[in-house]
VOKOL-356429 format. One line per 2 residues: number of its first residue (from 1); their letters; for each residue x negated, y, z negated of N, C-alpha, C, O. Coordinates in steps of 0.02 Angstrom, whole numbers. Layout:
BEGIN
NUM) A) X Y Z X Y Z X Y Z X Y Z ~ ...
***
This chain:
BEGIN
1) MK) -5627 6053 -5267 -5610 5983 -5249 -5535 5977 -5248 -5503 5972 -5300 ~ -5506 5975 -5189 -5434 5970 -5181 -5416 5900 -5156 -5452 5872 -5115
3) PD) -5360 5872 -5180 -5341 5805 -5158 -5321 5805 -5085 -5292 5854 -5060 ~ -5335 5749 -5051 -5311 5739 -4983 -5236 5728 -4983 -5208 5706 -5033
5) DA) -5204 5742 -4927 -5134 5727 -4918 -5123 5652 -4927 -5162 5611 -4900 ~ -5072 5633 -4964 -5058 5562 -4976 -5044 5525 -4911 -5050 5464 -4908
7) HD) -5025 5562 -4858 -5009 5530 -4795 -5068 5533 -4746 -5059 5526 -4686 ~ -5128 5545 -4773 -5187 5545 -4731 -5190 5480 -4691 -5175 5427 -4719
9) PI) -5209 5483 -4627 -5211 5423 -4586 -5253 5367 -4616 -5241 5308 -4602 ~ -5303 5384 -4656 -5346 5332 -4683 -5308 5286 -4731 -5329 5230 -4743
11) AK) -5252 5311 -4758 -5213 5271 -4805 -5177 5214 -4770 -5149 5170 -4804 ~ -5176 5213 -4704 -5141 5159 -4668 -5173 5091 -4681 -5141 5040 -4670
13) AH) -5235 5092 -4703 -5269 5028 -4717 -5241 4994 -4779 -5249 4934 -4787 ~ -5208 5033 -4822 -5181 5005 -4884 -5110 4981 -4870 -5065 5021 -4859
15) LK) -5100 4916 -4872 -5036 4887 -4855 -4992 4885 -4918 -4976 4831 -4943 ~ -4974 4943 -4942 -4938 4948 -5005 -4865 4931 -4997 -4831 4956 -4952
17) DP) -4840 4888 -5041 -4770 4870 -5043 -4731 4933 -5063 -4746 4963 -5114 ~ -4680 4953 -5024 -4643 5014 -5040 -4606 5011 -5107 -4586 5063 -5134
19) HD) -4598 4951 -5134 -4564 4944 -5199 -4613 4944 -5257 -4592 4941 -5315 ~ -4677 4947 -5243 -4728 4945 -5295 -4740 5015 -5323 -4767 5059 -5289
21) TS) -4720 5025 -5386 -4729 5090 -5419 -4780 5085 -5475 -4779 5126 -5522 ~ -4824 5035 -5471 -4870 5021 -5526 -4927 5070 -5531 -4960 5074 -5583
23) HR) -4940 5108 -5478 -5000 5149 -5479 -4993 5210 -5433 -4948 5214 -5391 ~ -5039 5255 -5442 -5046 5312 -5397 -5119 5316 -5376 -5164 5307 -5417
25) IH) -5130 5331 -5312 -5198 5338 -5288 -5211 5412 -5272 -5176 5443 -5231 ~ -5261 5440 -5304 -5283 5508 -5291 -5341 5503 -5241 -5387 5464 -5251
27) RY) -5339 5543 -5188 -5392 5541 -5137 -5422 5611 -5130 -5387 5661 -5127 ~ -5489 5613 -5126 -5525 5676 -5119 -5578 5670 -5065 -5609 5617 -5058
29) PA) -5588 5723 -5025 -5638 5719 -4971 -5709 5725 -4998 -5720 5745 -5055 ~ -5757 5708 -4955 -5827 5714 -4972 -5848 5787 -4975 -5818 5830 -4941
31) AA) -5898 5802 -5015 -5928 5869 -5014 -5959 5881 -4945 -5979 5834 -4911 ~ -5961 5944 -4926 -5982 5962 -4857 -6051 5935 -4840 -6064 5917 -4782
33) DL) -6097 5933 -4888 -6165 5911 -4873 -6174 5835 -4877 -6229 5810 -4866 ~ -6120 5799 -4892 -6125 5727 -4900 -6086 5687 -4848 -6079 5626 -4855
35) TD) -6060 5720 -4797 -6017 5685 -4749 -6054 5633 -4707 -6021 5590 -4678 ~ -6120 5637 -4703 -6157 5584 -4668 -6161 5520 -4709 -6174 5466 -4682
37) LM) -6149 5526 -4774 -6156 5469 -4819 -6090 5441 -4845 -6085 5381 -4858 ~ -6040 5483 -4853 -5976 5459 -4881 -5918 5493 -4847 -5924 5547 -4818
39) QR) -5860 5460 -4851 -5800 5487 -4820 -5753 5517 -4871 -5725 5571 -4859 ~ -5743 5484 -4927 -5700 5511 -4979 -5701 5470 -5042 -5729 5415 -5044
41) YW) -5670 5499 -5094 -5658 5464 -5156 -5585 5441 -5157 -5541 5477 -5134 ~ -5574 5383 -5184 -5506 5360 -5198 -5504 5338 -5271 -5546 5298 -5293
43) IP) -5455 5362 -5307 -5452 5351 -5379 -5383 5325 -5397 -5337 5364 -5407 ~ -5375 5259 -5401 -5311 5231 -5422 -5306 5230 -5499 -5354 5215 -5534
45) VW) -5247 5248 -5523 -5232 5244 -5594 -5168 5203 -5600 -5118 5219 -5569 ~ -5170 5149 -5640 -5113 5104 -5639 -5089 5085 -5709 -5125 5090 -5759
47) SV) -5025 5065 -5710 -4994 5040 -5771 -4944 4986 -5750 -4891 5001 -5723 ~ -4963 4924 -5762 -4922 4867 -5742 -4891 4837 -5805 -4927 4823 -5853
49) PP) -4826 4826 -5807 -4793 4798 -5866 -4824 4732 -5888 -4848 4694 -5845 ~ -4825 4718 -5952 -4854 4655 -5978 -4822 4594 -5944 -4762 4590 -5934
51) GR) -4865 4547 -5928 -4841 4485 -5897 -4829 4490 -5823 -4808 4441 -5792 ~ -4842 4548 -5793 -4831 4557 -5721 -4896 4573 -5686 -4946 4592 -5717
53) EA) -4896 4565 -5619 -4955 4580 -5578 -4934 4623 -5520 -4876 4621 -5498 ~ -4981 4662 -5493 -4968 4705 -5435 -5024 4694 -5384 -5073 4730 -5385
55) PQ) -5016 4645 -5340 -5068 4632 -5289 -5073 4690 -5240 -5022 4715 -5216 ~ -5134 4711 -5224 -5146 4764 -5176 -5184 4735 -5117 -5238 4706 -5125
57) HV) -5156 4743 -5056 -5187 4715 -4996 -5213 4772 -4952 -5178 4821 -4941 ~ -5275 4766 -4929 -5307 4819 -4890 -5342 4789 -4829 -5379 4740 -4835
59) LR) -5331 4819 -4771 -5370 4804 -4711 -5429 4852 -4712 -5426 4907 -4685 ~ -5482 4831 -4745 -5538 4875 -4759 -5571 4903 -4697 -5574 4871 -4645
61) YP) -5595 4965 -4703 -5633 4996 -4650 -5703 4966 -4647 -5724 4932 -4694 ~ -5740 4978 -4592 -5807 4949 -4585 -5860 4986 -4624 -5910 5010 -4597
63) VC) -5848 4992 -4689 -5894 5029 -4733 -5900 4993 -4800 -5856 4953 -4819 ~ -5954 5007 -4835 -5963 4982 -4903 -5931 5031 -4952 -5914 5088 -4935
65) QL) -5923 5007 -5013 -5893 5049 -5065 -5933 5043 -5130 -5959 4990 -5147 ~ -5937 5099 -5165 -5963 5100 -5233 -5904 5111 -5279 -5866 5159 -5270
67) VV) -5894 5067 -5328 -5835 5072 -5371 -5855 5066 -5444 -5890 5019 -5463 ~ -5833 5115 -5484 -5840 5111 -5556 -5770 5111 -5586 -5731 5157 -5574
69) AH) -5754 5059 -5624 -5689 5054 -5657 -5699 5053 -5732 -5755 5053 -5757 ~ -5643 5051 -5768 -5648 5050 -5841 -5681 4986 -5867 -5707 4986 -5922
71) DY) -5679 4932 -5826 -5705 4869 -5851 -5753 4833 -5803 -5774 4777 -5816 ~ -5771 4865 -5747 -5821 4837 -5702 -5851 4893 -5660 -5824 4948 -5656
73) AR) -5908 4877 -5627 -5939 4924 -5581 -5974 4883 -5527 -6016 4841 -5543 ~ -5956 4895 -5463 -5980 4851 -5410 -5997 4889 -5346 -5972 4944 -5333
75) FY) -6040 4856 -5307 -6054 4876 -5238 -6020 4824 -5194 -6033 4764 -5200 ~ -5976 4847 -5149 -5938 4803 -5106 -5964 4806 -5035 -5969 4860 -5005
77) GV) -5981 4748 -5007 -5996 4745 -4936 -5932 4747 -4896 -5877 4750 -4924 ~ -5938 4746 -4830 -5879 4748 -4786 -5844 4680 -4789 -5876 4628 -4787
79) EH) -5778 4682 -4793 -5739 4621 -4796 -5706 4609 -4728 -5670 4652 -4703 ~ -5719 4552 -4698 -5697 4542 -4629 -5623 4525 -4624 -5592 4536 -4572
81) GL) -5593 4498 -4678 -5522 4482 -4677 -5481 4532 -4716 -5497 4592 -4717 ~ -5429 4509 -4749 -5387 4551 -4790 -5414 4553 -4861 -5426 4501 -4891
83) ST) -5425 4613 -4887 -5450 4620 -4955 -5390 4623 -5003 -5342 4659 -4991 ~ -5393 4584 -5056 -5339 4583 -5105 -5366 4594 -5175 -5412 4559 -5197
85) VT) -5337 4642 -5211 -5354 4655 -5281 -5288 4654 -5320 -5240 4686 -5299 ~ -5287 4618 -5375 -5226 4613 -5414 -5232 4656 -5477 -5276 4645 -5519
87) LT) -5188 4705 -5483 -5188 4750 -5541 -5147 4719 -5597 -5094 4690 -5586 ~ -5173 4725 -5658 -5137 4704 -5718 -5150 4755 -5773 -5200 4789 -5773
89) GE) -5104 4758 -5820 -5112 4803 -5877 -5119 4876 -5857 -5088 4898 -5808 ~ -5158 4912 -5894 -5171 4983 -5880 -5245 4991 -5863 -5288 4959 -5893
91) GW) -5259 5035 -5815 -5328 5045 -5797 -5337 5098 -5744 -5290 5130 -5723 ~ -5399 5106 -5723 -5416 5155 -5671 -5481 5131 -5637 -5517 5088 -5663
93) AV) -5494 5160 -5580 -5557 5148 -5545 -5574 5211 -5506 -5529 5246 -5483 ~ -5637 5224 -5498 -5661 5278 -5454 -5700 5246 -5398 -5754 5218 -5410
95) GC) -5674 5250 -5338 -5706 5220 -5280 -5736 5272 -5234 -5704 5323 -5220 ~ -5795 5258 -5210 -5829 5302 -5162 -5832 5263 -5096 -5868 5214 -5090
97) ML) -5795 5287 -5047 -5793 5255 -4981 -5850 5285 -4940 -5849 5343 -4921 ~ -5901 5243 -4927 -5960 5266 -4892 -5948 5273 -4817 -5894 5257 -4793
99) TP) -5998 5297 -4781 -5996 5296 -4708 -6029 5231 -4684 -6062 5197 -4724 ~ -6021 5213 -4620 -6055 5153 -4595 -6130 5155 -4606 -6161 5103 -4616
101) AA) -6159 5215 -4605 -6232 5221 -4612 -6256 5205 -4681 -6312 5181 -4690 ~ -6215 5217 -4732 -6240 5221 -4800 -6252 5155 -4834 -6296 5149 -4876
103) GA) -6212 5104 -4817 -6217 5041 -4853 -6288 5012 -4854 -6313 4993 -4907 ~ -6320 5010 -4796 -6388 4982 -4792 -6438 5025 -4829 -6489 4999 -4853
105) LF) -6425 5090 -4835 -6471 5134 -4871 -6471 5117 -4946 -6522 5122 -4979 ~ -6413 5097 -4972 -6408 5077 -5042 -6431 5005 -5052 -6466 4990 -5100
107) AG) -6411 4961 -5006 -6428 4890 -5013 -6502 4877 -5001 -6531 4831 -5030 ~ -6533 4918 -4958 -6604 4910 -4943 -6619 4852 -4896 -6677 4832 -4889
109) TS) -6567 4825 -4864 -6576 4769 -4818 -6516 4767 -4771 -6470 4807 -4777 ~ -6517 4719 -4724 -6461 4710 -4678 -6397 4695 -4717 -6398 4656 -4765
111) LA) -6343 4725 -4697 -6280 4714 -4733 -6249 4646 -4718 -6199 4628 -4749 ~ -6278 4609 -4672 -6253 4541 -4660 -6256 4500 -4724 -6216 4454 -4734
113) AF) -6303 4516 -4768 -6309 4480 -4831 -6253 4497 -4880 -6245 4463 -4931 ~ -6215 4550 -4867 -6163 4572 -4913 -6092 4564 -4885 -6044 4584 -4917
115) TD) -6085 4536 -4825 -6019 4528 -4796 -5976 4484 -4842 -5996 4430 -4862 ~ -5916 4509 -4857 -5868 4474 -4901 -5896 4462 -4971 -5876 4415 -5005
117) RA) -5942 4506 -4993 -5971 4498 -5060 -5968 4564 -5098 -5969 4618 -5070 ~ -5964 4557 -5164 -5972 4614 -5209 -6023 4595 -5261 -6024 4539 -5285
119) VD) -6067 4643 -5279 -6118 4631 -5330 -6115 4687 -5380 -6087 4740 -5367 ~ -6144 4675 -5439 -6145 4727 -5490 -6180 4789 -5462 -6230 4784 -5426
121) LT) -6153 4847 -5480 -6180 4909 -5453 -6254 4918 -5471 -6292 4946 -5431 ~ -6274 4895 -5529 -6344 4902 -5548 -6390 4858 -5506 -6450 4870 -5504
123) DV) -6363 4807 -5473 -6405 4765 -5430 -6431 4804 -5369 -6485 4788 -5343 ~ -6395 4855 -5347 -6417 4894 -5290 -6441 4964 -5310 -6481 4995 -5274
125) LG) -6418 4990 -5367 -6437 5057 -5387 -6486 5059 -5445 -6514 5112 -5461 ~ -6496 5003 -5478 -6543 5001 -5534 -6522 5047 -5591 -6463 5052 -5608
127) SA) -6572 5081 -5620 -6558 5125 -5677 -6513 5183 -5658 -6475 5208 -5700 ~ -6517 5205 -5595 -6472 5259 -5573 -6400 5235 -5576 -6355 5274 -5591
129) GA) -6389 5171 -5562 -6322 5143 -5567 -6297 5141 -5638 -6238 5156 -5651 ~ -6341 5124 -5685 -6321 5123 -5756 -6302 5192 -5780 -6253 5201 -5817
131) RL) -6340 5243 -5759 -6324 5312 -5779 -6258 5334 -5747 -6218 5368 -5779 ~ -6247 5314 -5685 -6185 5331 -5651 -6125 5302 -5687 -6075 5336 -5698
133) IT) -6129 5239 -5706 -6074 5206 -5742 -6058 5243 -5806 -6000 5255 -5822 ~ -6109 5260 -5844 -6099 5296 -5907 -6065 5363 -5896 -6018 5381 -5932
135) RV) -6088 5401 -5846 -6059 5467 -5833 -5987 5462 -5809 -5944 5501 -5831 ~ -5973 5415 -5765 -5905 5409 -5739 -5856 5389 -5794 -5802 5417 -5799
137) RA) -5875 5341 -5834 -5829 5320 -5888 -5819 5375 -5939 -5764 5382 -5966 ~ -5870 5413 -5953 -5862 5470 -5999 -5816 5522 -5969 -5776 5552 -6005
139) AM) -5822 5534 -5904 -5780 5584 -5871 -5706 5562 -5870 -5662 5604 -5879 ~ -5693 5497 -5859 -5625 5473 -5852 -5591 5458 -5918 -5529 5454 -5921
141) RP) -5629 5449 -5971 -5601 5427 -6035 -5547 5474 -6062 -5496 5449 -6086 ~ -5554 5540 -6061 -5503 5583 -6091 -5435 5578 -6057 -5383 5576 -6091
143) DP) -5434 5576 -5991 -5370 5575 -5954 -5383 5551 -5883 -5403 5592 -5841 ~ -5372 5487 -5868 -5387 5461 -5801 -5346 5493 -5745 -5366 5489 -5687
145) GS) -5291 5525 -5760 -5250 5556 -5708 -5265 5629 -5698 -5233 5661 -5656 ~ -5313 5657 -5734 -5327 5729 -5731 -5374 5747 -5675 -5425 5714 -5665
147) PS) -5359 5800 -5636 -5404 5823 -5584 -5473 5842 -5611 -5523 5834 -5577 ~ -5476 5867 -5673 -5541 5885 -5701 -5583 5823 -5715 -5644 5824 -5707
149) SH) -5550 5769 -5736 -5586 5706 -5745 -5612 5680 -5678 -5668 5655 -5674 ~ -5570 5686 -5627 -5590 5663 -5560 -5650 5703 -5534 -5696 5675 -5504
151) RA) -5649 5768 -5547 -5705 5810 -5524 -5770 5791 -5558 -5822 5786 -5525 ~ -5767 5780 -5623 -5827 5762 -5660 -5854 5693 -5637 -5914 5683 -5632
153) AA) -5808 5646 -5624 -5829 5580 -5600 -5861 5586 -5531 -5911 5554 -5517 ~ -5830 5627 -5487 -5857 5636 -5420 -5925 5670 -5422 -5969 5654 -5382
155) DA) -5934 5717 -5468 -6000 5750 -5475 -6055 5699 -5491 -6111 5705 -5467 ~ -6037 5649 -5532 -6086 5598 -5550 -6106 5557 -5488 -6165 5543 -5477
157) FD) -6056 5539 -5447 -6071 5503 -5385 -6111 5547 -5337 -6159 5524 -5306 ~ -6092 5611 -5332 -6126 5656 -5285 -6201 5660 -5300 -6241 5663 -5253
159) DV) -6219 5661 -5364 -6290 5665 -5381 -6328 5604 -5356 -6385 5610 -5332 ~ -6297 5545 -5361 -6329 5484 -5337 -6334 5484 -5261 -6385 5464 -5233
161) LR) -6282 5508 -5228 -6281 5509 -5155 -6333 5557 -5127 -6367 5541 -5079 ~ -6340 5615 -5158 -6387 5665 -5131 -6459 5640 -5133 -6500 5662 -5093
163) AR) -6473 5596 -5178 -6541 5568 -5182 -6557 5524 -5121 -6615 5508 -5110 ~ -6506 5505 -5082 -6516 5462 -5024 -6521 5502 -4958 -6535 5473 -4906
165) LP) -6511 5566 -4961 -6517 5608 -4901 -6590 5618 -4883 -6633 5616 -4927 ~ -6606 5629 -4818 -6560 5630 -4761 -6547 5560 -4734 -6585 5513 -4747
167) VD) -6493 5553 -4696 -6477 5490 -4663 -6524 5480 -4604 -6539 5527 -4568 ~ -6547 5419 -4594 -6593 5403 -4541 -6559 5405 -4472 -6498 5406 -4467
169) EE) -6599 5407 -4420 -6572 5413 -4351 -6526 5354 -4334 -6474 5364 -4304 ~ -6546 5293 -4351 -6504 5235 -4337 -6437 5241 -4374 -6385 5222 -4348
171) GR) -6440 5266 -4435 -6379 5275 -4474 -6331 5324 -4441 -6271 5312 -4438 ~ -6358 5379 -4416 -6315 5428 -4382 -6285 5397 -4319 -6228 5413 -4300
173) LV) -6323 5354 -4285 -6298 5321 -4225 -6240 5275 -4243 -6188 5276 -4209 ~ -6246 5234 -4294 -6192 5188 -4311 -6130 5226 -4335 -6074 5204 -4325
175) NR) -6140 5284 -4367 -6083 5326 -4384 -6045 5347 -4322 -5983 5346 -4320 ~ -6082 5366 -4270 -6050 5388 -4207 -6016 5330 -4172 -5962 5338 -4144
177) VV) -6047 5271 -4173 -6017 5213 -4141 -5950 5196 -4173 -5900 5186 -4138 ~ -5948 5193 -4239 -5886 5176 -4273 -5833 5230 -4262 -5774 5214 -4252
179) AF) -5853 5293 -4264 -5805 5347 -4252 -5776 5342 -4182 -5716 5354 -4172 ~ -5816 5325 -4133 -5793 5317 -4064 -5740 5263 -4060 -5688 5273 -4028
181) VE) -5751 5207 -4092 -5703 5152 -4090 -5639 5171 -4126 -5584 5158 -4101 ~ -5645 5202 -4185 -5586 5218 -4225 -5544 5275 -4196 -5484 5276 -4206
183) EN) -5575 5320 -4159 -5540 5378 -4134 -5512 5370 -4064 -5477 5414 -4039 ~ -5528 5315 -4031 -5506 5304 -3961 -5469 5238 -3956 -5500 5185 -3951
185) SD) -5404 5241 -3956 -5364 5180 -3955 -5367 5144 -3889 -5343 5087 -3884 ~ -5395 5176 -3838 -5402 5141 -3773 -5467 5101 -3769 -5480 5070 -3717
187) VL) -5507 5101 -3822 -5567 5060 -3824 -5547 4989 -3844 -5530 4977 -3902 ~ -5548 4944 -3797 -5525 4875 -3808 -5578 4823 -3796 -5569 4765 -3812
189) RV) -5635 4844 -3768 -5689 4797 -3751 -5756 4823 -3776 -5768 4884 -3777 ~ -5798 4778 -3796 -5865 4796 -3820 -5904 4832 -3765 -5944 4876 -3780
191) EQ) -5892 4815 -3703 -5927 4846 -3647 -5916 4922 -3647 -5962 4959 -3629 ~ -5857 4944 -3666 -5843 5016 -3667 -5886 5051 -3719 -5910 5107 -3708
193) VR) -5897 5019 -3775 -5940 5048 -3828 -6012 5050 -3804 -6047 5100 -3812 ~ -6034 4994 -3776 -6103 4989 -3752 -6118 5044 -3701 -6170 5076 -3703
195) AE) -6070 5054 -3653 -6080 5103 -3601 -6081 5174 -3628 -6119 5217 -3605 ~ -6038 5187 -3677 -6034 5255 -3706 -6100 5277 -3737 -6118 5336 -3734
197) FG) -6136 5230 -3767 -6197 5248 -3803 -6261 5226 -3768 -6315 5234 -3795 ~ -6254 5199 -3708 -6313 5179 -3670 -6354 5126 -3703 -6415 5126 -3698
199) LT) -6321 5078 -3736 -6355 5025 -3771 -6346 4959 -3733 -6295 4948 -3700 ~ -6395 4916 -3737 -6385 4848 -3711 -6338 4812 -3758 -6329 4832 -3816
201) ER) -6309 4758 -3734 -6263 4720 -3776 -6299 4694 -3838 -6272 4695 -3894 ~ -6361 4671 -3829 -6399 4645 -3886 -6415 4700 -3936 -6411 4689 -3997
203) AL) -6433 4760 -3911 -6450 4815 -3956 -6389 4836 -3998 -6395 4850 -4057 ~ -6331 4838 -3965 -6270 4856 -4001 -6252 4804 -4053 -6234 4821 -4110
205) QR) -6258 4740 -4035 -6243 4686 -4082 -6289 4690 -4143 -6266 4683 -4200 ~ -6353 4701 -4132 -6401 4703 -4187 -6389 4764 -4231 -6395 4760 -4292
207) LV) -6373 4821 -4201 -6358 4882 -4239 -6300 4871 -4287 -6305 4886 -4347 ~ -6245 4845 -4260 -6185 4837 -4301 -6195 4782 -4354 -6170 4787 -4409
209) QR) -6232 4730 -4336 -6246 4677 -4384 -6288 4703 -4443 -6273 4687 -4500 ~ -6339 4743 -4427 -6382 4769 -4481 -6345 4818 -4525 -6350 4815 -4587
211) RI) -6308 4864 -4495 -6280 4920 -4533 -6210 4908 -4560 -6188 4944 -4605 ~ -6175 4857 -4534 -6107 4843 -4557 -6100 4771 -4580 -6063 4757 -4627
213) GL) -6136 4726 -4548 -6133 4656 -4568 -6086 4614 -4526 -6078 4554 -4540 ~ -6055 4644 -4476 -6009 4608 -4433 -6026 4623 -4360 -6084 4636 -4344
215) TP) -5977 4621 -4315 -5991 4627 -4244 -5952 4685 -4213 -5903 4708 -4243 ~ -5973 4710 -4155 -5935 4762 -4120 -5864 4740 -4105 -5817 4779 -4109
217) KW) -5855 4676 -4087 -5788 4650 -4073 -5743 4656 -4134 -5684 4672 -4128 ~ -5771 4643 -4193 -5733 4650 -4255 -5711 4722 -4266 -5655 4735 -4288
219) LI) -5755 4770 -4251 -5737 4841 -4258 -5674 4857 -4219 -5628 4890 -4244 ~ -5671 4833 -4157 -5613 4847 -4114 -5551 4813 -4141 -5497 4843 -4143
221) QR) -5558 4750 -4161 -5499 4714 -4186 -5473 4746 -4250 -5413 4751 -4259 ~ -5518 4767 -4295 -5496 4798 -4357 -5456 4862 -4344 -5404 4873 -4376
223) RR) -5480 4904 -4298 -5443 4965 -4282 -5374 4949 -4254 -5325 4982 -4271 ~ -5370 4900 -4211 -5306 4881 -4181 -5257 4855 -4235 -5198 4872 -4233
225) LQ) -5282 4816 -4282 -5238 4790 -4334 -5215 4845 -4381 -5158 4844 -4404 ~ -5259 4891 -4397 -5239 4948 -4439 -5186 4990 -4403 -5137 5011 -4434
227) EA) -5196 5001 -4339 -5147 5039 -4301 -5081 5000 -4297 -5027 5030 -4301 ~ -5086 4935 -4289 -5025 4894 -4287 -4987 4899 -4352 -4926 4907 -4352
229) AG) -5023 4895 -4409 -4990 4900 -4474 -4955 4968 -4481 -4899 4971 -4507 ~ -4988 5021 -4458 -4958 5088 -4462 -4895 5093 -4420 -4845 5121 -4443
231) RL) -4896 5065 -4360 -4838 5068 -4317 -4780 5026 -4344 -4722 5046 -4341 ~ -4796 4968 -4370 -4744 4924 -4396 -4710 4955 -4458 -4651 4942 -4471
233) RD) -4748 4995 -4495 -4719 5028 -4554 -4679 5090 -4537 -4626 5103 -4565 ~ -4706 5130 -4489 -4680 5197 -4479 -4638 5206 -4416 -4599 5254 -4412
235) RP) -4645 5161 -4366 -4611 5172 -4303 -4574 5108 -4283 -4602 5066 -4247 ~ -4513 5100 -4307 -4476 5039 -4289 -4472 5030 -4214 -4461 5077 -4176
237) GS) -4481 4968 -4192 -4478 4953 -4120 -4490 4879 -4111 -4502 4843 -4159 ~ -4485 4857 -4050 -4494 4785 -4037 -4568 4767 -4041 -4612 4809 -4032
239) LS) -4581 4703 -4056 -4650 4680 -4060 -4685 4684 -3993 -4745 4696 -3989 ~ -4646 4674 -3940 -4676 4678 -3873 -4700 4749 -3859 -4751 4759 -3827
241) EV) -4662 4799 -3882 -4683 4869 -3873 -4747 4884 -3912 -4792 4916 -3886 ~ -4750 4860 -3975 -4810 4872 -4015 -4870 4838 -3983 -4924 4868 -3979
243) AA) -4861 4776 -3960 -4916 4740 -3928 -4941 4776 -3867 -5001 4781 -3855 ~ -4895 4803 -3827 -4914 4838 -3766 -4952 4902 -3782 -5002 4917 -3749
245) VL) -4929 4940 -3832 -4963 5002 -3851 -5034 4989 -3874 -5079 5029 -3862 ~ -5044 4933 -3908 -5109 4916 -3935 -5155 4883 -3884 -5213 4868 -3898
247) GY) -5129 4871 -3823 -5171 4844 -3770 -5175 4769 -3768 -5219 4742 -3735 ~ -5130 4734 -3802 -5129 4661 -3799 -5097 4639 -3733 -5050 4669 -3709
249) AD) -5124 4585 -3705 -5099 4560 -3642 -5029 4532 -3650 -4989 4533 -3603 ~ -5014 4505 -3709 -4948 4477 -3720 -4932 4477 -3795 -4977 4484 -3836
251) QP) -4868 4470 -3810 -4846 4473 -3880 -4873 4415 -3922 -4893 4427 -3979 ~ -4874 4353 -3897 -4900 4298 -3938 -4972 4308 -3961 -4989 4291 -4018
253) HF) -5014 4337 -3917 -5083 4351 -3936 -5086 4400 -3994 -5124 4391 -4041 ~ -5045 4452 -3991 -5042 4502 -4045 -5018 4469 -4110 -5047 4480 -4162
255) VR) -4966 4429 -4106 -4938 4396 -4165 -4990 4351 -4198 -4997 4351 -4259 ~ -5028 4313 -4157 -5079 4269 -4185 -5134 4308 -4220 -5154 4291 -4276
257) DF) -5159 4361 -4187 -5212 4401 -4217 -5190 4432 -4284 -5226 4430 -4333 ~ -5130 4459 -4284 -5104 4493 -4343 -5094 4444 -4401 -5117 4456 -4457
259) AK) -5061 4389 -4387 -5046 4340 -4439 -5109 4308 -4467 -5112 4293 -4527 ~ -5159 4297 -4425 -5221 4266 -4448 -5256 4307 -4501 -5284 4279 -4548
261) VV) -5254 4373 -4494 -5289 4417 -4541 -5244 4439 -4598 -5264 4437 -4656 ~ -5183 4459 -4583 -5138 4488 -4633 -5103 4434 -4674 -5083 4446 -4731
263) GM) -5095 4374 -4645 -5063 4320 -4682 -4988 4316 -4674 -4956 4276 -4707 ~ -4960 4357 -4630 -4890 4353 -4613 -4881 4380 -4542 -4923 4416 -4517
265) TP) -4827 4362 -4510 -4815 4385 -4442 -4799 4459 -4442 -4780 4487 -4493 ~ -4807 4493 -4385 -4789 4563 -4381 -4716 4575 -4399 -4700 4625 -4432
267) GA) -4672 4530 -4379 -4601 4538 -4396 -4589 4536 -4471 -4552 4577 -4498 ~ -4621 4488 -4504 -4614 4483 -4577 -4645 4544 -4612 -4618 4568 -4662
269) FA) -4700 4568 -4585 -4733 4627 -4613 -4687 4688 -4607 -4679 4725 -4656 ~ -4658 4698 -4549 -4613 4755 -4539 -4553 4752 -4585 -4530 4803 -4610
271) ER) -4528 4692 -4596 -4470 4684 -4641 -4488 4702 -4712 -4448 4732 -4748 ~ -4548 4683 -4733 -4568 4695 -4803 -4594 4765 -4815 -4577 4796 -4865
273) YG) -4634 4791 -4768 -4668 4855 -4780 -4640 4914 -4741 -4657 4971 -4756 ~ -4597 4901 -4692 -4574 4954 -4649 -4528 5003 -4682 -4498 4990 -4734
275) AR) -4523 5062 -4650 -4479 5115 -4676 -4407 5090 -4673 -4385 5060 -4624 ~ -4370 5104 -4726 -4300 5084 -4728 -4256 5141 -4703 -4195 5134 -4701
***
């Protein structure tokens, strides 16, 4: 189990303030036999000075998450807006970033019921969830920053995940749909997705609603905003250039979309988070 590169493209979803030194995130890939169910582990370990807070903002991917921390354990549905978690004191969490297919397999129902919601892990995993929490906390207790602790915690998750194999045919389809949108920046319209997979508009809408809890249009917008955040941080340039690269018809449309979700204009974001 080797850590992923800290500059892995998936980290672009985390809108981390460059001045925030409160924590470190360790990332590890999925085991080879579990890639249909999960994408990776992310393990933040933090230490925030007394009386201070460290807000973490994330443009979440279209997947659910299983998270066990030192003081909570939850199943997270997909969040349609900006996800914010505020770190305080000292702590850690072990997060399992699932695939689009996996959330409904754990929830046992359409993920529309979990959009913008988090529930106790035992609500979806039952006694298996209770055992998972116990194993993960025991693994992390000696040293939350240790690779051996991370491996033992991941092993506990892996055992729970393997019990859900194999992934169903619809699940494999939604994995491919999301990968197509995320890997092709020229996909700007739902029609392109529908045509690629030979689905009717209604069939595509129902698939994404059941397995993710949102819409195909949201998938495209989320990828564009994540790409926008990456460009604003890493590639200084005019807003009109960024808007054009992302396929927006005009700069004001891009600014409105970005500000509505992120809570600040692209210019303000680049000033705060961009490379100096």
